[in-house]
C-alpha positions as CSV (number, residue, x, y, z in Angstrom):
1,M,-14.3,-0.3,-16.1
2,L,-10.8,-1.2,-15.2
3,L,-10.7,-3.9,-12.6
4,L,-7.3,-4.3,-11.0
5,E,-5.5,-6.8,-8.8
6,F,-2.5,-5.6,-6.9
7,V,0.0,-7.9,-5.3
8,D,1.0,-7.7,-1.7
9,L,4.7,-8.1,-2.0
10,S,5.1,-9.1,1.6
11,Q,3.2,-12.3,0.7
12,N,4.7,-12.7,-2.8
13,P,8.4,-12.0,-3.1
14,F,8.8,-13.6,-6.5
15,G,8.2,-10.6,-8.7
16,L,5.4,-8.5,-10.1
17,V,1.9,-9.5,-10.7
18,E,0.2,-7.4,-13.4
19,L,-2.6,-5.2,-12.3
20,F,-5.9,-6.4,-13.8
21,T,-8.1,-6.0,-15.9
22,H,-10.8,-4.5,-18.1
23,R,-14.2,-6.0,-17.8
24,W,-17.3,-4.5,-19.3
25,R,-20.5,-5.1,-17.3
26,A,-22.0,-7.0,-20.2
27,L,-18.8,-9.1,-20.8
28,D,-16.9,-11.7,-18.8
29,L,-13.2,-11.5,-19.8
30,P,-10.2,-13.3,-18.4
31,C,-8.6,-11.2,-15.7
32,F,-5.4,-12.8,-14.5
33,K,-1.9,-13.0,-15.8
34,V,1.4,-13.3,-13.9
35,E,4.5,-11.6,-15.2
36,T,8.0,-11.3,-13.7
37,P,9.9,-8.6,-15.4
38,I,13.1,-9.1,-13.4
39,G,14.9,-12.1,-14.8
40,T,17.2,-12.9,-11.9
41,E,16.2,-16.2,-10.2
42,V,14.8,-15.7,-6.8
43,V,16.5,-17.8,-4.0
44,A,13.8,-18.7,-1.5
45,G,14.6,-18.7,2.2
46,S,14.2,-17.0,5.5
47,I,15.6,-13.8,4.1
48,F,12.1,-13.1,2.7
49,D,10.6,-13.3,6.2
50,R,12.8,-10.6,7.8
51,V,13.6,-8.1,5.1
52,N,11.4,-5.6,3.2
53,K,10.8,-7.1,-0.2
54,T,10.6,-3.9,-2.3
55,I,12.0,-0.5,-1.5
56,Q,12.3,2.7,-3.5
57,I,14.7,5.6,-3.3
58,T,12.6,8.7,-2.7
59,S,15.1,11.4,-1.8
60,P,16.7,13.9,-4.2
61,L,20.3,13.3,-5.3
62,C,23.0,15.2,-7.2
63,S,22.3,15.8,-10.9
64,S,24.7,13.0,-12.0
65,R,22.6,10.5,-10.1
66,K,19.1,11.6,-11.0
67,A,18.5,8.2,-12.5
68,L,18.6,6.7,-9.1
69,M,15.7,8.8,-7.8
70,N,12.5,6.8,-7.6
71,D,14.4,3.6,-8.7
72,V,12.6,0.5,-7.2
73,F,14.7,-2.3,-5.8
74,Q,13.3,-5.8,-5.3
75,L,14.7,-8.5,-3.1
76,Q,16.2,-11.3,-5.1
77,G,17.5,-13.5,-2.3
78,E,20.7,-13.5,-0.4
79,T,24.4,-13.6,-1.3
80,D,26.8,-16.2,-0.1
81,N,27.8,-14.0,2.9
82,G,24.1,-14.1,4.0
83,A,23.2,-10.5,3.3
84,P,20.1,-9.7,1.2
85,L,20.5,-9.0,-2.5
86,F,18.3,-6.5,-4.3
87,K,18.1,-5.6,-8.0
88,S,16.3,-2.5,-9.3
89,L,14.0,-2.1,-12.3
90,R,16.7,0.0,-14.0
91,G,19.3,-2.7,-13.6
92,N,21.2,-1.6,-10.5
93,Y,22.2,-3.8,-7.6
94,L,22.0,-3.1,-3.9
95,Y,24.1,-5.5,-1.8
96,H,26.5,-5.7,1.1
97,G,30.1,-6.0,-0.1
98,P,32.3,-5.3,-1.8
99,R,32.8,-9.1,-2.0
100,C,29.9,-11.4,-1.4
101,G,31.6,-14.8,-1.0
102,I,31.4,-17.3,1.8
103,G,33.4,-16.1,4.8
104,Q,33.8,-12.6,3.4
105,T,32.5,-10.0,5.8
106,G,30.9,-7.0,4.0
107,K,32.2,-3.6,4.9
108,K,29.5,-1.4,3.3
109,W,26.1,-1.3,1.5
110,I,26.7,-0.6,-2.2
111,I,24.5,0.6,-5.1
112,S,26.2,-0.4,-8.4
113,P,25.4,-1.6,-11.9
114,L,28.0,-4.3,-11.1
115,L,27.4,-7.1,-8.6
116,C,29.8,-8.2,-5.9
117,S,33.0,-6.7,-7.3
118,Q,35.6,-4.0,-6.7
119,G,34.2,-2.2,-9.7
120,F,32.4,1.1,-10.2
121,S,29.8,2.0,-7.6
122,L,27.1,4.7,-7.6
123,A,26.8,5.1,-3.8
124,Y,27.9,3.3,-0.6
125,R,27.1,3.4,3.1
126,Q,30.0,2.3,5.4
127,T,28.7,-0.3,7.9
128,E,29.4,-3.9,8.8
129,D,25.7,-4.5,9.6
130,G,24.5,-6.6,6.7
131,T,21.1,-7.4,8.1
132,A,19.2,-5.0,5.8
133,P,20.0,-1.7,4.0
134,P,19.2,1.3,6.1
135,L,16.0,3.1,5.1
136,D,17.2,6.6,6.1
137,D,20.9,7.3,6.4
138,E,23.8,9.2,5.0
139,W,25.6,7.7,2.0
140,M,28.6,8.6,0.0
141,V,27.3,9.3,-3.6
142,N,29.5,9.4,-6.7
143,C,28.6,12.7,-8.4
144,D,31.1,12.3,-11.2
145,R,33.0,15.5,-11.7
146,S,31.8,16.9,-8.4
147,G,33.4,13.9,-6.7
148,W,32.0,11.9,-3.8
149,Q,29.5,13.8,-1.8
150,L,27.7,12.9,1.5
151,A,24.0,12.8,1.0
152,D,20.9,11.5,2.8
153,I,19.3,8.6,0.9
154,Q,15.8,7.6,2.0
155,F,14.2,4.4,1.0
156,S,10.4,3.9,1.1
157,V,8.8,0.5,1.5
158,V,6.7,-0.4,-1.5
159,P,3.8,-2.7,-0.5
160,M,2.1,-3.0,-3.9
161,I,3.5,-2.6,-7.5
162,G,2.4,-3.7,-10.9
163,R,0.7,-2.8,-14.1
164,I,-2.8,-1.4,-14.7
165,R,-4.1,-3.5,-17.6
166,T,-7.2,-3.8,-19.7
167,G,-8.6,-7.1,-21.1
168,A,-7.4,-6.1,-24.6
169,S,-3.8,-6.2,-23.4
170,F,-3.4,-2.4,-23.1
171,C,-1.6,-1.0,-20.1
172,L,-1.7,2.5,-18.6
173,E,1.6,4.1,-19.4
174,V,3.1,7.5,-18.6
175,F,4.3,9.6,-21.5
176,Q,5.4,13.2,-21.1
177,R,3.4,13.7,-17.9
178,R,0.3,12.1,-19.4
179,A,-1.3,8.7,-18.8
180,V,-2.0,6.9,-22.0
181,L,-3.1,3.4,-22.9
182,Q,-0.4,1.5,-24.9
183,P,0.1,-2.2,-25.7
184,C,1.5,-3.9,-22.6
185,N,5.3,-4.4,-22.5
186,T,8.0,-4.8,-19.9
187,D,9.0,-1.1,-19.8
188,D,8.9,0.3,-16.3
189,A,7.0,3.3,-17.7
190,Q,4.0,0.9,-17.2
191,L,4.7,0.2,-13.6
192,W,2.7,1.8,-10.8
193,I,3.3,2.0,-7.1
194,Y,0.3,2.0,-4.8
195,N,0.6,3.6,-1.4
196,T,-2.0,2.0,0.8
197,S,-2.1,4.8,3.4
198,S,-2.3,7.9,1.1
199,G,-4.0,6.1,-1.8
200,Q,-1.5,7.6,-4.3
201,L,-0.6,5.8,-7.5
202,R,2.9,6.9,-8.4
203,D,4.8,6.3,-11.6
204,R,8.6,5.6,-11.9
205,N,9.4,9.3,-11.8
206,G,7.5,10.0,-8.6
207,L,4.5,11.7,-10.3
208,C,0.9,10.8,-9.1
209,L,-2.1,9.8,-11.1
210,E,-4.8,12.3,-10.5
211,A,-8.5,12.7,-11.6
212,M,-9.2,15.9,-13.5
213,G,-12.0,18.3,-12.9
214,L,-13.5,17.1,-9.6
215,P,-16.2,16.7,-8.6
216,V,-17.3,14.2,-11.3
217,L,-20.8,13.1,-12.1
218,E,-22.1,9.7,-11.2
219,T,-23.6,9.4,-14.6
220,Q,-20.5,10.4,-16.5
221,A,-20.5,7.9,-19.4
222,I,-16.8,7.9,-20.2
223,G,-15.2,7.6,-16.8
224,I,-12.7,9.9,-15.0
225,P,-10.3,11.9,-17.1
226,V,-6.8,11.4,-15.6
227,A,-3.5,13.1,-15.8
228,M,-0.1,13.1,-14.1
229,G,0.8,15.7,-11.5
230,D,3.2,16.5,-8.7
231,C,2.2,14.4,-5.6
232,L,0.3,16.5,-3.0
233,D,-0.6,15.6,0.6
234,D,-4.4,15.1,1.2
235,S,-5.4,15.7,-2.4
236,S,-8.8,14.1,-3.1
237,A,-7.9,14.0,-6.8
238,Q,-4.9,11.8,-6.1
239,S,-6.4,9.5,-3.4
240,W,-7.4,6.2,-4.9
241,E,-9.0,3.3,-3.0
242,Y,-8.3,-0.3,-4.0
243,N,-11.1,-2.8,-3.3
244,T,-9.5,-6.3,-3.1
245,D,-12.9,-8.0,-3.5
246,S,-14.2,-6.2,-6.6
247,E,-10.6,-5.5,-7.9
248,Q,-11.7,-1.9,-8.7
249,V,-9.7,1.2,-8.1
250,K,-12.0,4.1,-7.1
251,L,-11.5,7.7,-5.9
252,K,-11.8,7.7,-2.1
253,N,-15.1,9.1,-0.9
254,L,-16.5,9.0,-4.4
255,D,-18.2,6.1,-6.2
256,Q,-16.2,6.7,-9.3
257,C,-13.9,4.1,-10.8
258,L,-10.7,4.4,-12.8
259,D,-12.2,3.4,-16.1
260,A,-10.9,1.9,-19.4
261,A,-12.7,4.8,-21.0
262,Q,-9.8,6.9,-19.8
263,P,-7.5,8.3,-20.9
264,D,-9.2,7.9,-24.3
265,T,-12.0,10.4,-23.8
266,I,-13.4,10.3,-27.3
267,G,-14.1,6.6,-27.9
268,G,-15.5,5.5,-24.6
269,R,-12.8,2.7,-24.2
270,E,-9.4,1.8,-25.5
271,S,-9.1,0.7,-29.1
272,P,-10.0,-3.0,-29.7
273,Y,-7.6,-3.0,-32.7
274,S,-4.0,-3.5,-31.7
275,D,-0.9,-2.7,-33.9
276,A,-0.6,-6.4,-34.5
277,D,-4.1,-6.5,-36.0
278,D,-3.5,-3.4,-38.1
279,T,-3.5,-4.2,-41.8
280,G,-2.8,-0.6,-42.9
281,Q,-6.2,0.1,-44.4
282,C,-6.2,3.7,-45.5
283,L,-8.7,6.2,-46.9
284,S,-7.6,9.2,-48.9
285,M,-9.8,12.3,-48.3
286,H,-9.8,15.9,-49.4
287,Q,-9.1,18.6,-46.9
288,P,-10.6,20.0,-44.7
289,W,-12.7,16.8,-44.1
290,A,-9.6,14.7,-43.5
291,S,-8.3,16.7,-40.6
292,L,-11.7,17.3,-39.1
293,L,-12.1,13.5,-39.0
294,V,-8.7,12.9,-37.4
295,Y,-9.3,15.7,-34.8
296,G,-12.6,14.1,-33.7
297,F,-15.0,16.8,-35.0
298,K,-16.3,14.6,-37.8
299,R,-17.5,11.2,-36.7
300,A,-19.9,10.3,-39.4
301,E,-18.0,9.6,-42.7
302,G,-20.2,9.1,-45.7
303,R,-19.2,6.4,-48.1
304,S,-20.7,4.5,-51.1
305,L,-19.6,1.2,-49.6
306,G,-20.2,-0.5,-46.3
307,D,-19.2,-3.4,-44.0
308,L,-15.9,-2.2,-42.5
309,A,-14.9,-2.5,-38.8
310,S,-11.3,-1.9,-38.1
311,R,-8.6,0.7,-37.7
312,L,-8.7,3.1,-40.6
313,W,-5.8,5.4,-41.5
314,I,-6.7,8.8,-42.9
315,H,-4.6,10.3,-45.7
316,A,-5.1,13.9,-47.1
317,T,-5.0,14.2,-50.8
318,S,-2.9,16.8,-52.7
319,K,-5.9,19.1,-53.3
320,T,-5.4,22.4,-51.5
321,P,-8.5,23.3,-49.4
322,D,-10.4,26.5,-50.1
323,L,-10.2,29.0,-47.2
324,M,-13.9,29.8,-47.5
325,E,-14.7,26.1,-47.4
326,I,-12.6,25.7,-44.2
327,Q,-14.4,28.6,-42.5
328,A,-17.8,27.3,-43.5
329,L,-17.1,23.7,-42.3
330,E,-15.6,24.9,-39.0
331,E,-18.6,27.1,-38.4
332,R,-20.9,24.2,-39.1
333,Y,-19.2,21.9,-36.7
334,A,-19.0,24.6,-34.1
335,S,-22.8,25.0,-34.3
336,I,-23.3,21.2,-34.0
337,Y,-21.3,20.9,-30.8
338,Q,-22.6,24.2,-29.3
339,A,-26.2,23.0,-29.9
340,A,-25.3,19.7,-28.1
341,G,-23.6,21.6,-25.2
342,V,-20.2,19.8,-25.8
343,P,-17.0,21.8,-25.2
344,M,-14.6,21.7,-28.1
345,P,-10.8,21.9,-28.6
346,P,-9.3,24.3,-31.1
347,F,-10.1,23.5,-34.8
348,P,-7.2,22.3,-37.0
349,S,-6.8,25.8,-38.4
350,N,-5.6,26.9,-35.0
351,S,-3.6,23.8,-34.1
352,G,-1.7,22.2,-36.9
353,G,-3.5,23.3,-40.1
354,Y,-4.8,21.3,-43.0
355,P,-1.7,19.6,-44.6
356,T,-2.0,17.9,-48.0
357,S,-0.4,14.8,-49.5
358,A,0.2,13.4,-46.1
359,L,-0.8,10.6,-43.7
360,L,-2.6,12.4,-40.8
361,G,-3.6,9.7,-38.3
362,C,-6.3,7.0,-37.8
363,V,-9.7,6.3,-36.4
364,D,-11.6,3.2,-35.4
365,V,-14.6,2.4,-37.6
366,E,-17.0,1.3,-34.8
367,A,-20.0,0.6,-37.1
368,C,-21.3,1.0,-40.6
369,W,-24.9,2.0,-41.1
370,S,-27.1,2.5,-44.1
371,Q,-28.6,6.0,-44.6
372,S,-31.9,4.9,-43.0
373,E,-30.1,3.2,-40.1
374,Y,-28.1,6.3,-39.4
375,A,-31.2,8.5,-39.5
376,S,-32.8,6.2,-36.9
377,V,-29.6,6.5,-34.7
378,L,-29.9,10.3,-34.7
379,K,-33.6,10.2,-33.9
380,K,-33.1,7.8,-31.0
381,N,-30.2,9.8,-29.6
382,P,-31.2,13.4,-29.5
383,D,-28.4,14.3,-27.0
384,M,-25.8,13.2,-29.6
385,P,-24.3,15.8,-31.8
386,Q,-26.5,15.8,-34.9
387,E,-24.0,15.4,-37.7
388,E,-26.0,14.8,-40.9
389,S,-24.9,12.8,-44.0
390,E,-26.6,12.0,-47.3
391,S,-24.3,9.2,-48.3
392,D,-25.5,5.6,-48.9
393,F,-23.4,4.3,-46.0
394,I,-22.0,6.0,-42.9
395,F,-18.8,4.9,-41.2
396,W,-19.1,5.7,-37.4
397,C,-15.6,6.7,-36.5
398,L,-14.4,6.9,-32.9
399,R,-11.1,7.1,-31.0
400,P,-9.2,9.5,-33.3
401,R,-5.4,9.4,-33.0
402,R,-3.3,11.8,-35.0
403,L,0.3,12.0,-36.0
404,L,2.0,15.1,-34.5
405,V,4.2,15.1,-37.5
406,P,2.1,14.1,-40.6
407,L,4.0,11.7,-43.0
408,K,4.3,13.1,-46.5
409,M,3.2,10.5,-49.0
410,G,1.0,9.9,-52.0
411,G,-2.4,8.2,-51.8
412,D,-4.8,6.2,-53.9
413,H,-8.5,5.9,-54.7
414,K,-11.1,4.5,-52.2
415,I,-9.6,2.3,-49.5
416,W,-6.0,1.2,-50.0
417,R,-3.2,-0.3,-47.9
418,L,-0.2,1.4,-46.4
419,E,3.2,-0.2,-47.2
420,K,4.7,-2.0,-44.2
421,S,7.7,0.4,-44.3
422,S,5.4,3.3,-43.6
423,L,3.0,1.5,-41.2
424,A,5.4,0.8,-38.3
425,P,6.7,4.4,-38.0
426,A,3.1,5.7,-38.2
427,Q,2.0,3.4,-35.4
428,R,4.8,4.7,-33.2
429,G,3.9,8.3,-33.9
430,L,0.2,8.2,-32.9
431,Q,-1.2,10.4,-30.1
432,A,-4.7,10.1,-28.8
433,V,-6.9,13.2,-29.5
434,R,-8.1,15.0,-26.3
435,W,-11.3,17.0,-25.9
436,P,-11.9,19.2,-22.9
437,K,-13.7,17.9,-19.8
438,P,-17.2,19.3,-19.6
439,L,-18.0,22.0,-16.9
440,D,-21.1,22.0,-14.8
441,D,-23.4,23.4,-17.6
442,E,-21.8,21.3,-20.4
443,K,-22.2,17.7,-21.6
444,S,-19.8,14.9,-22.4
445,M,-19.5,13.6,-26.0
446,A,-22.4,11.2,-26.5
447,S,-22.2,8.1,-28.7
448,P,-25.0,5.5,-29.3
449,A,-24.7,1.9,-28.1
450,I,-23.3,0.1,-31.1
451,E,-25.3,-2.8,-32.6
452,K,-23.7,-4.5,-35.4
453,T,-25.8,-4.4,-38.6
454,G,-25.8,-6.3,-41.8
455,A,-25.2,-3.3,-43.9
456,T,-23.0,-4.2,-46.7
457,A,-22.3,-3.2,-50.3
458,A,-20.1,-4.2,-53.1
459,K,-16.6,-2.9,-52.7
């Protein structure tokens, strides 16, 4: 479950506090870290008692100034002329100028990448009132070739802003209208604005985090699937409630939390193996088994060795797969998931094919069982898709991520290591595999509770 702590910026003007944290019911993980992504030193003073600390442009502007839309400005202090000074997450300043020196009366509010100068400005509002920038007023906007145009600029007050973070240092980030878990960084793609009245969680582009497929089941094991969508008034799927005591974010009127299991719907939580921990261990496999593993259909990979728990890259050998074999395997896995009542995405034959001599993606080896241990796991979990294996050891593979563009390369026998020159580009190109959300008469993908065993064998 994701436990989060938002900061009330009216009480804390000195920057952002990360949103916290991932804590499993059986664990007790640290849940607090302060981070200030804006580097400008804050000048304390009475200015923070009388001016809104964080504001965001929420009105549309000309195409030349689209970058200003949804830009968030934070109060940094005051200039020498006594007017408040703001700096945005995208590096723009909002100040009363054009000069900001002592004894120099400002003539207008200015938005510019340059501070307190006669230089280039993006927009200005003519007024000698330097108390605070107007929240809804007409500004002159620099629209490049179209010249200066009169436009209404609206600022919304932002009470809470920060990151949604798990205990393993992964943050919820927006990528191509999707919410994905990525290693935490200072990119504003990981910043979320929480509206206390509507309950909406907005990203930097003004899209809202929304739960998919409501209503959700109370017993749903992997949390709420989430996506990004256009913000809608009175949408129950976009209305989140933040509990300051429990630090949980829940859907209003539903006892369902934003969970670290999402947006990774296959593995049940975000990967415990970060890019920094990745040693590039890679397994070469024949097709079609390689792609079926990377797409999440195959979870039990039989091996003659054991004792492996890490990220494992999957490489397809040069052997061209037989079409009859592809058809037979896809039919087998279709019957496995249909029997378990689990909805499936398209097979690789309909969404990318079965490339050869290429790096396809990676999985997390969550456990390694002997043949007898795996048979016991299947028996104890009858609702789990019953994927059989006759190998001496079984790697239990979760959280598949695939490369949208497979990397052409040769492989090696057994488990080998990727070269560093190939590892970094591969890490950047990974995309989590998504499976459909179950409907009323369908089931979620089940996975057994993992108990580490002593199963080992000579490598």
